[in-house]
A tleap script that builds the chain and sets N, CA, C and O, in Angstrom:
source leaprc.protein.ff14SB
mol = sequence {
  NMET SER LYS ASN ARG GLN GLY ARG ILE ASN
  ASP GLU VAL ARG GLU ILE LEU SER GLU ALA
  LEU ARG ARG VAL LYS ASP PRO ARG VAL ALA
  GLY GLY LEU ILE SER ILE VAL ARG CYS GLU
  VAL THR GLY ASP MET ARG TYR CYS LYS VAL
  PHE PHE SER VAL LEU GLY SER GLU GLU VAL
  ARG LYS ASN ALA LYS LYS GLY MET GLU ALA
  ALA ALA GLY TRP LEU ARG ARG GLU LEU SER
  ALA GLY LEU GLY LEU ARG TYR THR PRO GLU
  LEU VAL MET VAL LEU ASP ASP SER ILE SER
  HIE GLY ALA HIE ILE SER GLN ILE LEU ARG
  GLY LEU GLU GLU THR LYS ASP GLU GLY GLU
  GLU ASP GLY ALA ASN ARG GLN SER ASP CHIE
}
set mol.1.N position { -17.620 -15.305 -12.583 }
set mol.1.CA position { -17.906 -14.220 -12.426 }
set mol.1.C position { -16.976 -13.342 -13.522 }
set mol.1.O position { -15.858 -13.727 -13.868 }
set mol.2.N position { -17.395 -12.516 -13.854 }
set mol.2.CA position { -16.853 -11.356 -14.927 }
set mol.2.C position { -15.607 -10.656 -14.474 }
set mol.2.O position { -15.650 -10.220 -13.323 }
set mol.3.N position { -14.865 -10.527 -14.934 }
set mol.3.CA position { -13.683 -9.630 -14.723 }
set mol.3.C position { -14.135 -8.204 -14.381 }
set mol.3.O position { -13.505 -7.632 -13.492 }
set mol.4.N position { -15.168 -7.547 -14.990 }
set mol.4.CA position { -15.554 -6.420 -14.670 }
set mol.4.C position { -16.046 -6.236 -13.217 }
set mol.4.O position { -15.705 -5.329 -12.458 }
set mol.5.N position { -16.744 -7.056 -13.004 }
set mol.5.CA position { -17.632 -7.473 -11.586 }
set mol.5.C position { -16.662 -7.181 -10.263 }
set mol.5.O position { -16.721 -6.394 -9.318 }
set mol.6.N position { -15.625 -8.350 -10.738 }
set mol.6.CA position { -14.522 -8.664 -9.678 }
set mol.6.C position { -13.744 -7.341 -9.617 }
set mol.6.O position { -13.481 -7.006 -8.463 }
set mol.7.N position { -13.321 -6.529 -10.552 }
set mol.7.CA position { -12.834 -5.548 -10.622 }
set mol.7.C position { -13.489 -4.085 -9.797 }
set mol.7.O position { -12.870 -3.161 -9.268 }
set mol.8.N position { -14.595 -4.252 -9.901 }
set mol.8.CA position { -15.312 -3.302 -9.299 }
set mol.8.C position { -15.742 -3.583 -7.658 }
set mol.8.O position { -16.108 -2.726 -6.854 }
set mol.9.N position { -15.608 -4.811 -7.459 }
set mol.9.CA position { -15.965 -5.183 -6.118 }
set mol.9.C position { -14.432 -4.836 -5.444 }
set mol.9.O position { -14.408 -4.184 -4.400 }
set mol.10.N position { -13.327 -5.227 -5.984 }
set mol.10.CA position { -11.884 -4.924 -5.668 }
set mol.10.C position { -11.910 -3.373 -5.212 }
set mol.10.O position { -11.575 -3.037 -4.076 }
set mol.11.N position { -12.352 -2.428 -6.234 }
set mol.11.CA position { -12.311 -1.246 -6.024 }
set mol.11.C position { -13.344 -0.855 -4.597 }
set mol.11.O position { -13.070 -0.006 -3.749 }
set mol.12.N position { -14.318 -1.548 -4.620 }
set mol.12.CA position { -15.350 -1.248 -3.505 }
set mol.12.C position { -15.047 -1.697 -2.187 }
set mol.12.O position { -15.582 -1.182 -1.205 }
set mol.13.N position { -14.228 -2.619 -2.105 }
set mol.13.CA position { -13.587 -2.992 -0.759 }
set mol.13.C position { -12.280 -2.027 -0.413 }
set mol.13.O position { -12.173 -1.457 0.672 }
set mol.14.N position { -11.523 -1.944 -1.236 }
set mol.14.CA position { -10.485 -0.925 -1.183 }
set mol.14.C position { -10.878 0.223 -0.427 }
set mol.14.O position { -10.393 0.522 0.664 }
set mol.15.N position { -12.009 1.030 -1.193 }
set mol.15.CA position { -12.798 2.204 -0.719 }
set mol.15.C position { -13.148 2.417 0.688 }
set mol.15.O position { -12.913 3.367 1.434 }
set mol.16.N position { -13.918 1.035 0.923 }
set mol.16.CA position { -14.676 0.840 2.202 }
set mol.16.C position { -13.645 0.519 3.080 }
set mol.16.O position { -13.952 0.973 4.183 }
set mol.17.N position { -12.602 -0.029 3.116 }
set mol.17.CA position { -11.593 -0.394 4.136 }
set mol.17.C position { -10.685 0.910 4.389 }
set mol.17.O position { -10.437 1.157 5.569 }
set mol.18.N position { -10.193 1.721 3.466 }
set mol.18.CA position { -9.792 3.076 3.424 }
set mol.18.C position { -10.439 3.716 4.321 }
set mol.18.O position { -9.820 4.186 5.275 }
set mol.19.N position { -11.721 3.860 4.217 }
set mol.19.CA position { -12.537 4.826 4.974 }
set mol.19.C position { -12.456 4.390 6.317 }
set mol.19.O position { -12.161 5.293 7.100 }
set mol.20.N position { -12.674 3.008 6.933 }
set mol.20.CA position { -12.933 2.315 7.734 }
set mol.20.C position { -11.504 2.358 8.664 }
set mol.20.O position { -11.484 2.395 9.894 }
set mol.21.N position { -10.671 2.349 8.038 }
set mol.21.CA position { -9.301 2.512 8.682 }
set mol.21.C position { -8.889 3.884 9.336 }
set mol.21.O position { -7.951 3.980 10.128 }
set mol.22.N position { -9.487 4.685 9.028 }
set mol.22.CA position { -9.504 6.433 9.665 }
set mol.22.C position { -10.102 6.036 11.031 }
set mol.22.O position { -9.616 6.751 11.907 }
set mol.23.N position { -10.971 5.161 11.508 }
set mol.23.CA position { -11.645 4.863 12.756 }
set mol.23.C position { -11.013 4.044 13.544 }
set mol.23.O position { -11.215 4.216 14.746 }
set mol.24.N position { -10.143 3.004 13.162 }
set mol.24.CA position { -9.566 2.195 14.060 }
set mol.24.C position { -9.154 2.705 14.983 }
set mol.24.O position { -8.748 3.860 14.849 }
set mol.25.N position { -9.083 2.039 16.344 }
set mol.25.CA position { -8.670 2.871 17.767 }
set mol.25.C position { -7.390 2.299 17.758 }
set mol.25.O position { -6.601 3.081 18.288 }
set mol.26.N position { -6.769 1.110 17.325 }
set mol.26.CA position { -5.534 0.318 17.741 }
set mol.26.C position { -4.231 1.455 17.307 }
set mol.26.O position { -4.087 1.976 16.201 }
set mol.27.N position { -3.511 1.618 18.312 }
set mol.27.CA position { -2.662 2.808 17.978 }
set mol.27.C position { -1.509 1.967 17.067 }
set mol.27.O position { -0.777 2.675 16.376 }
set mol.28.N position { -1.380 1.069 17.038 }
set mol.28.CA position { -0.368 0.556 16.033 }
set mol.28.C position { -0.803 0.900 14.579 }
set mol.28.O position { 0.042 1.087 13.703 }
set mol.29.N position { -2.196 0.983 14.333 }
set mol.29.CA position { -2.820 1.350 13.126 }
set mol.29.C position { -2.826 2.899 12.926 }
set mol.29.O position { -2.422 3.518 11.941 }
set mol.30.N position { -3.468 3.477 14.279 }
set mol.30.CA position { -3.860 4.629 13.881 }
set mol.30.C position { -2.970 5.668 14.007 }
set mol.30.O position { -3.232 6.849 13.778 }
set mol.31.N position { -1.866 5.202 14.392 }
set mol.31.CA position { -0.361 5.939 14.656 }
set mol.31.C position { 0.359 6.158 13.627 }
set mol.31.O position { 1.158 7.094 13.616 }
set mol.32.N position { 0.183 5.240 12.470 }
set mol.32.CA position { 1.302 5.182 11.530 }
set mol.32.C position { 0.659 5.993 10.304 }
set mol.32.O position { -0.390 6.621 10.449 }
set mol.33.N position { 1.339 5.941 9.117 }
set mol.33.CA position { 0.793 6.053 7.820 }
set mol.33.C position { 0.682 4.981 7.279 }
set mol.33.O position { 1.658 4.333 6.901 }
set mol.34.N position { -0.779 4.523 7.116 }
set mol.34.CA position { -1.245 3.444 6.521 }
set mol.34.C position { -1.852 3.389 5.568 }
set mol.34.O position { -2.963 3.910 5.661 }
set mol.35.N position { -1.546 2.862 4.412 }
set mol.35.CA position { -2.628 3.362 2.976 }
set mol.35.C position { -2.762 2.044 2.388 }
set mol.35.O position { -1.813 1.279 2.216 }
set mol.36.N position { -4.111 1.770 2.049 }
set mol.36.CA position { -4.448 0.656 1.361 }
set mol.36.C position { -4.184 0.642 -0.136 }
set mol.36.O position { -4.813 1.272 -0.987 }
set mol.37.N position { -3.128 -0.195 -0.328 }
set mol.37.CA position { -2.598 -0.007 -2.123 }
set mol.37.C position { -3.690 -0.671 -3.013 }
set mol.37.O position { -4.193 -0.052 -3.951 }
set mol.38.N position { -4.067 -2.034 -2.675 }
set mol.38.CA position { -4.897 -2.781 -3.462 }
set mol.38.C position { -5.666 -3.759 -2.635 }
set mol.38.O position { -5.350 -4.085 -1.491 }
set mol.39.N position { -6.761 -4.228 -3.337 }
set mol.39.CA position { -7.592 -5.395 -2.859 }
set mol.39.C position { -7.491 -6.585 -3.849 }
set mol.39.O position { -7.342 -6.238 -5.021 }
set mol.40.N position { -7.540 -7.816 -3.631 }
set mol.40.CA position { -8.066 -8.775 -4.423 }
set mol.40.C position { -8.782 -9.637 -3.815 }
set mol.40.O position { -8.287 -10.118 -2.796 }
set mol.41.N position { -10.364 -10.173 -4.304 }
set mol.41.CA position { -11.114 -10.697 -4.021 }
set mol.41.C position { -11.133 -11.967 -4.693 }
set mol.41.O position { -11.211 -11.957 -5.922 }
set mol.42.N position { -11.064 -13.232 -3.976 }
set mol.42.CA position { -11.254 -14.209 -4.936 }
set mol.42.C position { -12.385 -14.399 -5.486 }
set mol.42.O position { -13.308 -13.809 -4.926 }
set mol.43.N position { -12.752 -15.237 -6.713 }
set mol.43.CA position { -13.887 -15.450 -7.457 }
set mol.43.C position { -14.834 -15.927 -6.728 }
set mol.43.O position { -15.999 -15.681 -7.040 }
set mol.44.N position { -14.561 -16.634 -5.709 }
set mol.44.CA position { -15.794 -17.427 -4.783 }
set mol.44.C position { -16.111 -16.368 -3.835 }
set mol.44.O position { -17.122 -16.592 -3.169 }
set mol.45.N position { -15.556 -15.359 -3.623 }
set mol.45.CA position { -15.980 -13.955 -2.601 }
set mol.45.C position { -15.874 -14.497 -1.171 }
set mol.45.O position { -16.647 -14.174 -0.270 }
set mol.46.N position { -14.686 -15.483 -1.023 }
set mol.46.CA position { -14.508 -16.153 0.085 }
set mol.46.C position { -13.366 -15.199 1.155 }
set mol.46.O position { -13.450 -15.034 2.371 }
set mol.47.N position { -12.506 -14.772 0.362 }
set mol.47.CA position { -11.032 -14.239 0.951 }
set mol.47.C position { -10.962 -13.177 -0.047 }
set mol.47.O position { -11.395 -13.134 -1.198 }
set mol.48.N position { -10.256 -12.250 0.726 }
set mol.48.CA position { -9.858 -10.834 -0.002 }
set mol.48.C position { -8.207 -10.761 0.560 }
set mol.48.O position { -7.915 -10.740 1.756 }
set mol.49.N position { -7.350 -10.733 -0.409 }
set mol.49.CA position { -6.077 -10.148 0.440 }
set mol.49.C position { -5.998 -8.623 0.194 }
set mol.49.O position { -6.336 -8.152 -0.892 }
set mol.50.N position { -5.553 -7.863 1.203 }
set mol.50.CA position { -5.578 -6.399 1.311 }
set mol.50.C position { -4.253 -6.089 1.412 }
set mol.50.O position { -3.667 -6.315 2.471 }
set mol.51.N position { -3.598 -5.532 0.334 }
set mol.51.CA position { -2.257 -4.989 0.226 }
set mol.51.C position { -2.118 -3.453 0.909 }
set mol.51.O position { -2.592 -2.408 0.461 }
set mol.52.N position { -1.390 -3.626 2.024 }
set mol.52.CA position { -1.163 -2.079 2.506 }
set mol.52.C position { 0.274 -1.693 2.581 }
set mol.52.O position { 1.173 -2.528 2.684 }
set mol.53.N position { 0.461 -0.448 2.529 }
set mol.53.CA position { 1.860 0.110 2.810 }
set mol.53.C position { 1.762 0.915 4.337 }
set mol.53.O position { 0.849 1.542 4.875 }
set mol.54.N position { 3.111 0.588 4.739 }
set mol.54.CA position { 3.236 1.681 5.955 }
set mol.54.C position { 4.534 2.356 5.793 }
set mol.54.O position { 5.587 1.769 5.542 }
set mol.55.N position { 4.370 3.849 5.982 }
set mol.55.CA position { 5.580 4.684 6.050 }
set mol.55.C position { 6.186 4.609 7.459 }
set mol.55.O position { 5.537 4.731 8.498 }
set mol.56.N position { 7.819 4.344 7.348 }
set mol.56.CA position { 8.262 4.313 8.871 }
set mol.56.C position { 9.464 3.207 8.689 }
set mol.56.O position { 9.797 2.630 7.654 }
set mol.57.N position { 9.962 3.099 9.889 }
set mol.57.CA position { 10.869 2.160 10.107 }
set mol.57.C position { 10.573 0.836 10.197 }
set mol.57.O position { 9.381 0.610 10.407 }
set mol.58.N position { 11.370 -0.221 10.091 }
set mol.58.CA position { 11.097 -1.658 9.942 }
set mol.58.C position { 10.371 -1.962 11.245 }
set mol.58.O position { 9.549 -2.861 11.067 }
set mol.59.N position { 10.393 -1.640 12.137 }
set mol.59.CA position { 9.819 -1.858 13.657 }
set mol.59.C position { 8.256 -1.255 13.541 }
set mol.59.O position { 7.329 -1.866 14.072 }
set mol.60.N position { 8.063 -0.139 12.882 }
set mol.60.CA position { 6.993 0.561 12.759 }
set mol.60.C position { 5.914 -0.509 11.926 }
set mol.60.O position { 4.776 -0.813 12.284 }
set mol.61.N position { 6.642 -0.967 10.717 }
set mol.61.CA position { 5.827 -1.748 9.982 }
set mol.61.C position { 5.443 -3.041 10.261 }
set mol.61.O position { 4.503 -3.526 9.632 }
set mol.62.N position { 6.110 -3.772 11.231 }
set mol.62.CA position { 6.005 -4.910 11.861 }
set mol.62.C position { 4.678 -4.686 13.055 }
set mol.62.O position { 3.802 -5.490 13.374 }
set mol.63.N position { 4.918 -3.318 13.535 }
set mol.63.CA position { 3.633 -3.254 14.493 }
set mol.63.C position { 2.457 -2.914 14.056 }
set mol.63.O position { 1.455 -3.106 14.745 }
set mol.64.N position { 2.396 -2.277 12.666 }
set mol.64.CA position { 1.300 -2.116 11.960 }
set mol.64.C position { 0.771 -3.180 11.238 }
set mol.64.O position { -0.435 -3.119 10.998 }
set mol.65.N position { 1.470 -4.254 10.791 }
set mol.65.CA position { 0.947 -5.424 10.268 }
set mol.65.C position { 0.352 -6.255 11.395 }
set mol.65.O position { -0.615 -7.003 11.254 }
set mol.66.N position { 1.034 -6.049 12.550 }
set mol.66.CA position { 0.175 -6.780 13.629 }
set mol.66.C position { -0.979 -6.369 14.010 }
set mol.66.O position { -1.900 -7.109 14.357 }
set mol.67.N position { -1.013 -4.871 13.961 }
set mol.67.CA position { -2.099 -3.964 14.379 }
set mol.67.C position { -3.453 -4.344 13.207 }
set mol.67.O position { -4.620 -4.485 13.573 }
set mol.68.N position { -3.020 -4.453 11.876 }
set mol.68.CA position { -4.039 -4.544 10.934 }
set mol.68.C position { -4.586 -5.827 11.043 }
set mol.68.O position { -5.776 -5.921 10.745 }
set mol.69.N position { -3.843 -7.098 11.493 }
set mol.69.CA position { -4.215 -8.363 11.673 }
set mol.69.C position { -5.122 -8.444 12.799 }
set mol.69.O position { -6.065 -9.229 12.900 }
set mol.70.N position { -4.812 -7.693 13.515 }
set mol.70.CA position { -5.831 -7.924 14.721 }
set mol.70.C position { -6.982 -6.969 14.504 }
set mol.70.O position { -7.938 -7.234 15.233 }
set mol.71.N position { -7.138 -6.044 13.790 }
set mol.71.CA position { -8.017 -5.224 13.363 }
set mol.71.C position { -9.348 -5.924 12.326 }
set mol.71.O position { -10.559 -5.724 12.233 }
set mol.72.N position { -8.370 -6.812 11.662 }
set mol.72.CA position { -9.266 -7.726 10.467 }
set mol.72.C position { -10.661 -7.866 10.920 }
set mol.72.O position { -11.485 -7.407 10.130 }
set mol.73.N position { -11.197 -8.472 12.173 }
set mol.73.CA position { -12.410 -8.848 12.309 }
set mol.73.C position { -13.307 -7.702 12.167 }
set mol.73.O position { -14.302 -7.876 11.463 }
set mol.74.N position { -13.098 -6.366 12.805 }
set mol.74.CA position { -13.750 -5.217 13.174 }
set mol.74.C position { -13.628 -4.693 11.601 }
set mol.74.O position { -14.648 -4.081 11.282 }
set mol.75.N position { -12.674 -4.774 10.568 }
set mol.75.CA position { -12.604 -4.192 9.550 }
set mol.75.C position { -13.674 -5.216 8.619 }
set mol.75.O position { -14.250 -4.715 7.653 }
set mol.76.N position { -13.823 -6.184 8.855 }
set mol.76.CA position { -14.524 -7.169 8.014 }
set mol.76.C position { -16.109 -7.094 8.281 }
set mol.76.O position { -16.849 -7.427 7.355 }
set mol.77.N position { -16.619 -6.708 9.401 }
set mol.77.CA position { -17.860 -6.177 9.986 }
set mol.77.C position { -17.984 -4.805 9.261 }
set mol.77.O position { -18.989 -4.601 8.579 }
set mol.78.N position { -17.160 -3.991 9.354 }
set mol.78.CA position { -17.635 -2.818 8.412 }
set mol.78.C position { -17.434 -2.836 7.256 }
set mol.78.O position { -17.947 -1.888 6.662 }
set mol.79.N position { -16.747 -3.712 6.499 }
set mol.79.CA position { -17.060 -4.214 4.985 }
set mol.79.C position { -18.149 -4.680 4.769 }
set mol.79.O position { -18.645 -4.379 3.684 }
set mol.80.N position { -18.940 -5.579 5.692 }
set mol.80.CA position { -20.207 -6.141 5.556 }
set mol.80.C position { -21.181 -5.395 5.496 }
set mol.80.O position { -22.108 -5.523 4.697 }
set mol.81.N position { -21.070 -4.510 6.364 }
set mol.81.CA position { -22.184 -3.284 6.342 }
set mol.81.C position { -22.161 -2.373 5.124 }
set mol.81.O position { -23.197 -1.802 4.782 }
set mol.82.N position { -21.035 -2.215 4.462 }
set mol.82.CA position { -20.802 -1.174 3.415 }
set mol.82.C position { -20.918 -1.858 2.203 }
set mol.82.O position { -21.193 -1.216 1.189 }
set mol.83.N position { -20.727 -3.211 2.153 }
set mol.83.CA position { -20.600 -3.717 0.689 }
set mol.83.C position { -21.889 -4.496 0.187 }
set mol.83.O position { -22.128 -4.549 -1.019 }
set mol.84.N position { -22.616 -5.026 1.010 }
set mol.84.CA position { -23.782 -5.675 0.729 }
set mol.84.C position { -24.051 -6.869 -0.145 }
set mol.84.O position { -25.064 -7.194 -0.763 }
set mol.85.N position { -22.749 -7.492 -0.017 }
set mol.85.CA position { -22.822 -9.120 -0.741 }
set mol.85.C position { -23.459 -10.159 0.034 }
set mol.85.O position { -23.769 -9.961 1.209 }
set mol.86.N position { -23.646 -11.123 -0.482 }
set mol.86.CA position { -24.290 -12.376 0.272 }
set mol.86.C position { -23.274 -12.885 0.965 }
set mol.86.O position { -23.787 -13.645 1.787 }
set mol.87.N position { -21.969 -12.886 1.105 }
set mol.87.CA position { -20.568 -13.478 1.705 }
set mol.87.C position { -19.601 -12.279 1.856 }
set mol.87.O position { -19.089 -11.683 0.909 }
set mol.88.N position { -19.443 -12.043 2.970 }
set mol.88.CA position { -18.491 -11.025 3.165 }
set mol.88.C position { -16.900 -11.754 3.372 }
set mol.88.O position { -16.601 -12.462 4.333 }
set mol.89.N position { -15.972 -11.391 2.220 }
set mol.89.CA position { -14.565 -11.966 2.603 }
set mol.89.C position { -13.993 -12.134 3.273 }
set mol.89.O position { -13.697 -11.006 3.668 }
set mol.90.N position { -13.383 -12.951 3.961 }
set mol.90.CA position { -12.321 -12.900 5.060 }
set mol.90.C position { -10.903 -11.970 4.480 }
set mol.90.O position { -10.564 -11.790 3.310 }
set mol.91.N position { -10.341 -11.547 5.559 }
set mol.91.CA position { -9.532 -10.390 4.968 }
set mol.91.C position { -8.297 -11.062 5.532 }
set mol.91.O position { -8.234 -11.655 6.609 }
set mol.92.N position { -7.348 -10.890 4.672 }
set mol.92.CA position { -5.789 -11.480 5.022 }
set mol.92.C position { -5.085 -10.351 4.296 }
set mol.92.O position { -5.151 -9.961 3.130 }
set mol.93.N position { -4.324 -9.908 5.449 }
set mol.93.CA position { -3.410 -8.728 5.538 }
set mol.93.C position { -2.028 -9.087 4.976 }
set mol.93.O position { -1.436 -10.125 5.274 }
set mol.94.N position { -1.534 -8.098 4.092 }
set mol.94.CA position { -0.339 -8.159 3.155 }
set mol.94.C position { 0.384 -6.992 3.133 }
set mol.94.O position { 0.053 -6.027 2.444 }
set mol.95.N position { 1.544 -7.023 3.987 }
set mol.95.CA position { 2.042 -5.691 3.928 }
set mol.95.C position { 2.973 -5.516 2.446 }
set mol.95.O position { 3.744 -6.324 1.927 }
set mol.96.N position { 2.683 -4.511 2.124 }
set mol.96.CA position { 3.143 -4.226 0.699 }
set mol.96.C position { 4.466 -3.378 0.547 }
set mol.96.O position { 4.521 -2.310 1.157 }
set mol.97.N position { 5.324 -3.701 -0.075 }
set mol.97.CA position { 6.735 -2.961 -0.018 }
set mol.97.C position { 6.870 -2.190 -1.297 }
set mol.97.O position { 7.891 -1.532 -1.497 }
set mol.98.N position { 5.725 -2.243 -2.331 }
set mol.98.CA position { 6.104 -1.711 -3.484 }
set mol.98.C position { 6.435 -0.184 -3.430 }
set mol.98.O position { 7.321 0.260 -4.161 }
set mol.99.N position { 5.786 0.574 -2.635 }
set mol.99.CA position { 5.948 2.107 -2.472 }
set mol.99.C position { 7.168 2.435 -2.102 }
set mol.99.O position { 7.877 3.121 -2.838 }
set mol.100.N position { 7.598 1.973 -0.857 }
set mol.100.CA position { 9.048 1.746 -0.448 }
set mol.100.C position { 10.020 1.689 -1.419 }
set mol.100.O position { 10.872 2.551 -1.635 }
set mol.101.N position { 9.864 0.622 -2.011 }
set mol.101.CA position { 10.771 0.025 -3.109 }
set mol.101.C position { 10.824 0.983 -4.223 }
set mol.101.O position { 11.955 1.384 -4.496 }
set mol.102.N position { 9.894 1.416 -4.894 }
set mol.102.CA position { 9.687 2.500 -5.746 }
set mol.102.C position { 10.393 3.670 -5.233 }
set mol.102.O position { 11.169 4.232 -6.006 }
set mol.103.N position { 10.222 4.204 -3.848 }
set mol.103.CA position { 10.843 5.406 -3.440 }
set mol.103.C position { 12.370 5.141 -3.325 }
set mol.103.O position { 13.119 6.117 -3.357 }
set mol.104.N position { 12.838 4.006 -3.207 }
set mol.104.CA position { 14.233 3.667 -3.187 }
set mol.104.C position { 14.903 3.600 -4.757 }
set mol.104.O position { 16.071 3.901 -5.001 }
set mol.105.N position { 14.131 3.242 -5.538 }
set mol.105.CA position { 14.698 3.113 -7.154 }
set mol.105.C position { 14.714 4.725 -7.310 }
set mol.105.O position { 15.770 5.274 -7.622 }
set mol.106.N position { 13.572 5.454 -7.098 }
set mol.106.CA position { 13.748 6.901 -7.544 }
set mol.106.C position { 14.889 7.548 -6.954 }
set mol.106.O position { 15.463 8.353 -7.687 }
set mol.107.N position { 15.422 7.354 -5.610 }
set mol.107.CA position { 16.585 7.814 -4.971 }
set mol.107.C position { 17.728 7.358 -5.483 }
set mol.107.O position { 18.704 8.107 -5.434 }
set mol.108.N position { 17.854 6.062 -6.072 }
set mol.108.CA position { 19.223 5.641 -6.717 }
set mol.108.C position { 19.230 6.385 -8.342 }
set mol.108.O position { 20.262 6.840 -8.834 }
set mol.109.N position { 17.909 6.403 -9.029 }
set mol.109.CA position { 18.093 7.240 -10.316 }
set mol.109.C position { 18.400 8.796 -10.146 }
set mol.109.O position { 18.964 9.479 -11.002 }
set mol.110.N position { 17.955 9.238 -8.943 }
set mol.110.CA position { 18.293 10.738 -8.722 }
set mol.110.C position { 19.830 10.835 -8.427 }
set mol.110.O position { 20.520 11.778 -8.814 }
set mol.111.N position { 20.284 9.804 -7.727 }
set mol.111.CA position { 21.808 9.709 -7.500 }
set mol.111.C position { 22.607 9.660 -8.714 }
set mol.111.O position { 23.662 10.289 -8.797 }
set mol.112.N position { 22.032 8.751 -9.907 }
set mol.112.CA position { 22.726 8.644 -11.112 }
set mol.112.C position { 22.436 9.918 -11.928 }
set mol.112.O position { 23.299 10.098 -12.788 }
set mol.113.N position { 21.674 10.653 -11.909 }
set mol.113.CA position { 21.133 11.685 -12.508 }
set mol.113.C position { 22.187 12.750 -12.093 }
set mol.113.O position { 22.864 13.249 -12.993 }
set mol.114.N position { 22.376 13.126 -10.853 }
set mol.114.CA position { 23.469 13.853 -10.213 }
set mol.114.C position { 24.675 13.492 -10.697 }
set mol.114.O position { 25.202 14.368 -11.382 }
set mol.115.N position { 25.426 12.263 -10.540 }
set mol.115.CA position { 26.588 12.334 -11.089 }
set mol.115.C position { 26.670 12.264 -12.331 }
set mol.115.O position { 27.842 12.273 -12.707 }
set mol.116.N position { 25.786 12.185 -13.287 }
set mol.116.CA position { 25.772 12.407 -14.735 }
set mol.116.C position { 26.174 13.866 -15.090 }
set mol.116.O position { 27.119 14.250 -15.779 }
set mol.117.N position { 25.254 14.551 -14.471 }
set mol.117.CA position { 25.428 16.084 -14.314 }
set mol.117.C position { 26.842 16.958 -13.978 }
set mol.117.O position { 27.400 17.930 -14.489 }
set mol.118.N position { 27.107 16.052 -12.818 }
set mol.118.CA position { 28.639 16.440 -12.386 }
set mol.118.C position { 29.611 15.913 -13.377 }
set mol.118.O position { 30.678 16.527 -13.350 }
set mol.119.N position { 29.550 15.008 -14.192 }
set mol.119.CA position { 30.395 14.501 -15.310 }
set mol.119.C position { 30.519 15.325 -16.331 }
set mol.119.O position { 31.543 15.621 -16.945 }
set mol.120.N position { 29.007 15.825 -16.550 }
set mol.120.CA position { 29.120 16.852 -17.957 }
set mol.120.C position { 29.766 17.966 -17.608 }
set mol.120.O position { 30.554 18.452 -18.420 }
set mol.121.N position { 29.572 18.555 -16.405 }
set mol.121.CA position { 29.991 19.815 -15.829 }
set mol.121.C position { 31.657 19.847 -15.973 }
set mol.121.O position { 32.358 20.745 -16.439 }
set mol.122.N position { 32.018 18.651 -15.454 }
set mol.122.CA position { 33.547 18.387 -15.650 }
set mol.122.C position { 34.183 18.386 -16.975 }
set mol.122.O position { 35.279 18.885 -17.228 }
set mol.123.N position { 33.442 17.814 -17.757 }
set mol.123.CA position { 33.546 17.547 -19.200 }
set mol.123.C position { 33.847 19.023 -19.945 }
set mol.123.O position { 34.907 19.258 -20.524 }
set mol.124.N position { 32.988 19.761 -19.859 }
set mol.124.CA position { 32.702 21.188 -20.395 }
set mol.124.C position { 33.847 22.004 -19.668 }
set mol.124.O position { 34.472 22.812 -20.355 }
set mol.125.N position { 34.102 21.887 -18.611 }
set mol.125.CA position { 35.294 22.676 -17.917 }
set mol.125.C position { 36.511 22.308 -18.562 }
set mol.125.O position { 37.146 23.250 -19.036 }
set mol.126.N position { 37.016 21.103 -18.702 }
set mol.126.CA position { 37.778 20.687 -19.287 }
set mol.126.C position { 38.128 21.209 -20.872 }
set mol.126.O position { 39.186 21.675 -21.295 }
set mol.127.N position { 36.963 20.982 -21.527 }
set mol.127.CA position { 37.036 21.641 -23.067 }
set mol.127.C position { 37.325 23.174 -22.893 }
set mol.127.O position { 38.151 23.598 -23.701 }
set mol.128.N position { 36.847 24.045 -22.059 }
set mol.128.CA position { 37.109 25.166 -21.908 }
set mol.128.C position { 38.478 25.612 -21.678 }
set mol.128.O position { 38.850 26.731 -22.032 }
set mol.129.N position { 39.318 24.683 -21.036 }
set mol.129.CA position { 40.691 24.976 -20.643 }
set mol.129.C position { 41.579 24.876 -21.880 }
set mol.129.O position { 42.522 25.626 -22.133 }
set mol.130.N position { 41.140 23.821 -22.639 }
set mol.130.CA position { 41.821 23.959 -24.034 }
set mol.130.C position { 41.755 24.749 -25.058 }
set mol.130.O position { 42.475 24.552 -26.037 }
savepdb mol mol.pdb
quit
């Protein structure tokens, strides 16, 4: 299968699942801020890794993963209705930490920037005293 086609299918799967996620009744999924980050469909279209992120504590994230795994069958049915392929891939839910990891790195960089700014102010004050 060409890379363009697989890329389009990955995007289409992500869009359909994102839309369907709004209609999930499970409180573990509906209650949290869950977003589908990306989807990777295998070349034979049998499996699809669904990478999703959750904002919240570690407990909220674990509950959301359990909820997503429980809703996988229903999401697959919704995907089947919207995708129109011969085979509907089996969904494998993967909790993606990249967004929270990126936020943590940004926080560290802001802290470094603030300490750098404080150091420059101290240096300017010392020079003006002389």
